[in-house]
C-alpha positions as CSV (number, residue, x, y, z in Angstrom):
1,M,12.8,5.7,24.4
2,I,15.2,7.9,22.6
3,I,12.5,8.8,19.7
4,Q,10.5,10.9,23.0
5,S,13.8,12.8,23.9
6,E,15.5,13.6,20.8
7,E,14.6,15.7,16.8
8,F,15.3,13.6,14.3
9,D,14.7,14.6,10.6
10,V,15.0,11.0,8.8
11,L,14.3,7.9,10.3
12,L,15.9,4.5,8.4
13,S,14.4,1.5,9.8
14,D,13.9,-2.0,8.6
15,L,10.6,-3.5,8.6
16,N,11.7,-6.4,10.8
17,I,13.1,-5.5,14.0
18,G,12.9,-8.2,15.9
19,A,10.2,-10.2,18.3
20,E,9.8,-6.5,19.8
21,G,8.1,-4.4,16.9
22,N,8.3,-4.0,13.3
23,G,9.4,-1.2,11.8
24,F,5.8,0.1,10.9
25,E,5.4,0.5,14.8
26,V,8.6,3.0,14.4
27,V,7.0,4.6,11.8
28,R,3.6,5.2,13.5
29,E,5.3,6.5,16.7
30,M,8.0,8.9,14.8
31,R,4.8,10.6,13.1
32,R,3.1,10.8,16.5
33,L,5.8,12.1,17.7
34,H,8.0,14.3,14.7
35,P,5.3,14.8,12.0
36,K,8.3,15.8,9.9
37,C,10.3,13.4,10.1
38,L,11.1,11.5,6.6
39,N,10.3,7.9,7.2
40,L,12.3,5.3,5.0
41,L,12.2,1.9,5.6
42,L,14.3,-1.7,4.1
43,T,13.1,-4.7,3.7
44,G,14.9,-8.0,2.5
45,F,11.2,-9.7,1.8
46,P,9.4,-7.9,0.0
47,A,6.0,-8.0,-0.4
48,F,2.8,-6.5,-2.2
49,E,1.2,-6.4,1.1
50,S,4.3,-5.2,2.8
51,A,4.6,-2.6,0.3
52,V,0.6,-1.4,0.8
53,E,0.7,-1.3,4.4
54,A,3.7,1.3,4.2
55,I,1.7,3.4,2.3
56,R,-1.3,3.3,4.3
57,R,1.2,3.9,7.5
58,G,2.4,7.5,5.6
59,V,5.9,5.7,4.9
60,D,7.8,8.2,2.6
61,D,9.6,5.7,0.4
62,Y,10.6,1.7,0.3
63,F,13.5,-0.1,-0.2
64,V,14.7,-4.0,-0.9
65,K,17.6,-5.1,0.5
66,P,20.0,-5.1,-0.1
67,A,19.2,-1.5,-1.2
68,D,21.9,0.8,-3.4
69,I,23.1,3.3,-0.8
70,D,23.7,6.1,-2.9
71,V,19.9,5.7,-4.0
72,I,18.7,6.2,-0.7
73,L,21.2,8.9,0.0
74,N,19.7,10.4,-3.0
75,T,16.3,10.3,-2.3
76,I,16.7,11.5,1.4
77,E,18.5,14.7,-0.1
78,K,15.8,15.7,-2.4
79,R,13.3,15.1,0.2
80,L,14.5,16.5,2.8
81,R,15.3,19.9,0.3
82,A,11.7,19.5,-1.1
83,G,10.8,20.2,2.3
């Protein structure tokens, strides 16, 4: 897996990434391997339960599609600056 061999500052993943897993699993591995990495999730199917799960799993921010790219970029910039 690439997250084992590279360094990352930001993870931006869809919550629904296919039959092999979901964005929460990617966040879990990223947190384990790169605890300082900023973790952001996108979803086209927002639900209260998935938002709560995102908080529980340490997701830094959660965006609903179609997401405004400027909002995402500003969020990334502010959070990286904050350290």
